[in-house]
N, C-alpha and C positions, 0 to 999 in steps of 0.2 A: 504494500500500500504506500502511495506517495504521501509523505507528511510535509509539514512546513519546515521541519528540520532538514529533511532531504532536499527540498527545493533551495533553501538558503545555502546549503553546503556546496552546491554547484553554481547557483546563480551569481554568487558574489564574484566569481571569476570573470563573468561577462562585464560587470560594472567596474571591477577593480582588479585588472590582470596582474597588478603588482603582487598579489597573493601567490602567484606562481613562482616567486623568487626561489623557494627551496628546490623546485624542480629544475629550474635553469642552472642553479648553482651546482646541483648534484651531477648534471649532465655536462658541465663545463661550457655552457652557452652564455652569450652576453645577457645581462639582466633584462627583464621585460621592459624596463623603461627605454631601452635602446632598440626595441622591436616594434613593428606595426602589428597590432593584434585586432582581428576582425571576427565578430561572432557570425557563425553560419547557421543555417537551418539544421535542427537536430534530427530531422526526419530521415530515416534510413529505410523507408518502405519502398518495396519494388512491386509487390502484389497487394492491392488495397485491402483484401480481407485479413492479411497478416501484417499488422502494424508494428513497426520497429522504430523506436525513438531513443536516441542517445540523450542524456541529460543536457549536456552543453558541448558544442563543437566550436573551436576557435581556429582560425587560420593565422599562423605566425610567420611574419617575414622579418627575420633577424637583420640587424645592421651588418652582420657578417655571416656568410654561409647561405645555404639554401633554405627555402621555406618548408614548413611542415604543418600538420594539423595536430591539435590536441583535443582528444575526446575525453570529457570529464564525466565520471559516474560517481554519484554519492551512494555509499553502501553502508547501511546501518547494521547489517548482519549477513550471515551466510544464506545464500539462496540457491537452491538446487537448479541446475541448468543455466546459471548466470554466465558461466564460462563459455558456453556455446553462444550466447547472445553477444558477449564481448568479442569473441573471435569473428563473428559475423560483422559487427560494427567496424572492426579494423579492416577486414577484407573489403567490405563495401565502400567505405570512405576512401581507401587507397585506390580502388578501381575507379570511383566516380571522379575524384579530384586529381588523380595522378600524383599525389604527394605522400610521403611517408607519414605514418600516424603514430602518435604517442598516446597511449591509453593511460589516463590517470584515475585511480580509484581513491576517493576520499573516505576515510574510515574513522570512527570515533572510539574504537577499542582495539586492543592488541590482537585478540583472537580473530576478529574480522579482518584486520590488516594482514595477519599472517596468511590467512586463507586467500585473500584477494591478490596476493603477490603471485599466485600461480606456481608453476606454469599450468595453463589449461591446454591440453594436447589433443590433437587429432592423430591417432596412430593405428597402425595395423601391425600386429606382432611387435617386432623390435624397431619398426620404421615409423618415424614421426613425420607426418606430412605438413603439419602446422602446429606451432606452439605460440600461445598468447601469454605475454608476461606484462601485466600492468605495472606502472610506476605507482606506488602507494604513498599517499600523504596521510599520516596518522600520528598517534601519540609519540612514536619513536623519532620522527624527523620533523615535526612541527613544534617549535620551541614553546614552552609555557611562558606566560607573561610574568615577569618578575620585577618589572620596573615601571612605575607610573609614567615616566617620561616617554617610554616606548609607545604608550597609547596616543600621545599627542603627535609623535613623529610618524607613526605607521598605524593609524586607526583600523584600516582594513585588515592588516595582518593580525593585529591584536584581537579583533572581533572574530576572525576566522579561527585563530588559535583557541579562543574560549569555546567555540562550538566543537572543535575537534577534541578538546580535553573535557567536554561536558560530562563524561562518564568516569573521570578519574577522581581519586580521593582528594586531589588538590583543587577540584573545580570551584568550591565555594571561595577559597582564597584567591583564585585567579579572577573570579567575577568581582570580588571586593576591590582588588587592585584596579580592574578595568573601570569600575564605577568611580573610583577616586581620580583616575586619570582623565575621565570624561568631564570632570568639573573644570578643566582648563579650556573646554570648547565654548564657542558661542552657542546661543540657544538653538539655532537651526541645526548646527552640526551635531550637537548632543542628541537632539530629537531623532535625527537620521540614524545614528549608530545605535541608539537605544532600541529603536524599532527593528533594526536588523537583528539584534540579539534576541529581542522578545520573540520574534518569529522563529529565529534559528534554534532557540532552546525549547521550543514547544515539544511536549512529550518526552522531555529529558528529566533526569533526577533533580536537576537544579533550576527548573523552570520557576518555581515559587521563590527560590533564593534570589534570582535576578529581579523578579517583580518587586521585591522589597528593596533591593539595592537601587533599582531604577527610581524609586521615590526619593532617595537621597540625591540622585543626580538632578531630578526635576526641581527639587527645592531651590537650586541655584539659578533657575531660569523661570522668571515670572511669565505667566500667560498659559501655563499648563492646566490651571484650575484644580490642582490636587489639594487634598486636605493638608498635606505637609507644606505646600506653598502658602496656603491661607494662613496656617499657623505661624510660619516663618515671617511672613510679611506683617502680621499683627504685632509680633514681638519686635520686629525691626522698627515699625512706626512708633511704638512706645519707647524704643531705645533712643530715638531722636530727641524725645522730650526728657527722658530720665537718665540718659547716659548710655553708651554702648554696652557696658558691662551689665547694667541692670536690665536692659532690653534683651540681652542674650540669656540671662537667667530666666526671664519671663518666657522666652521662647522654649527653653528646655522644659520648663514646667508644663507649658501648654501642650507640647508634643507628647510628653509622657502621659498626661491626663487624657488626651484624645485617643491615644493608643491603648489606654486601659492598663498601663504599667503601674503596679503598686509601688509607691515611693515611701520607704520607711522614714521616720522622723530624723534619724541621724543623717541619712542621705540627703534629705531636703535641706537640713541645716548646712551641710557641707556645700551644697550648690548655692544657696542664698547668701552664704558668708564669703564666697569666693569673689575676688575683684580682679583676678588676672584674666584679661580678655582672651589670650591664647588658649588657656586651659578651658575656659567656658566655651569657646568655639569648638574645641575638640570634643567636649561633652555633648554639645549640640549635635555634632555630626553623628556621634554614637547613639544619641537618643532616637534617631530615625530608624535604627535597625535593632537596637538592644532588646534582648528577650527579658531582661530584668534590670533592676536598678544597679546591681553590682557590676554589670558590664559597662556602665558609664565610666568607671574609674579604673578599669583594667584593660589590657590589650594594647 
């Protein structure tokens, strides 16, 4: 079944071919920025009753060397007979366009990635007539996000990485880093990448995690109409009249109250007695996603 996660895992290459950098690097090709990349029709149908469709097909004209095609397939698990389809795609595209074809499989977990690497062979006895070996992009060769600054420098790669690693144990930390990095974006850019991830993480273990973190990103960009935005702006308005620190304290208390987080008296006293704006701002950030009051002061 085609899911939103499946669609996003290959469609991102059409709009942002720079995500192909690990492929070009591994093959010793000039980086995508130095190549002309054009999306082609994914239709590989010859007889109408038998529909065959590749997820994404790109024509690549490198700044050096000959052109080729990249056929991209998003694969969330092992599928019986998929190797036969992939072999057909490669042979058909090669024959139709007269260009060599690189088949790239995008996988979100290691077992699927190991299977997708093939080879998928057509053989009789000891003789192999055809062998299909996809280039796999997965958790082992797509780097995890470890630096907020990477999000600002390469948002497409950071977003793609988060989707590829969405089934790993580090996925929540990766998404947290991504959300913090997105706070450096302008409103329109943040909205664009938030929506890419929201769609791309659908039906994944961390879908709800991202929805909570997305609220933290949205807080910094007025106009989204979220509860968190409303709370933040109310506190900010009061801060103008009463001082930035007092306004931030009020914002923290409002967020926790509207999220239904129980605030013990000692924690409330600690917040209201604090006058350091940097500390209060850090607590305000944590109040947007904290599961309990104790998480405001740790981490």
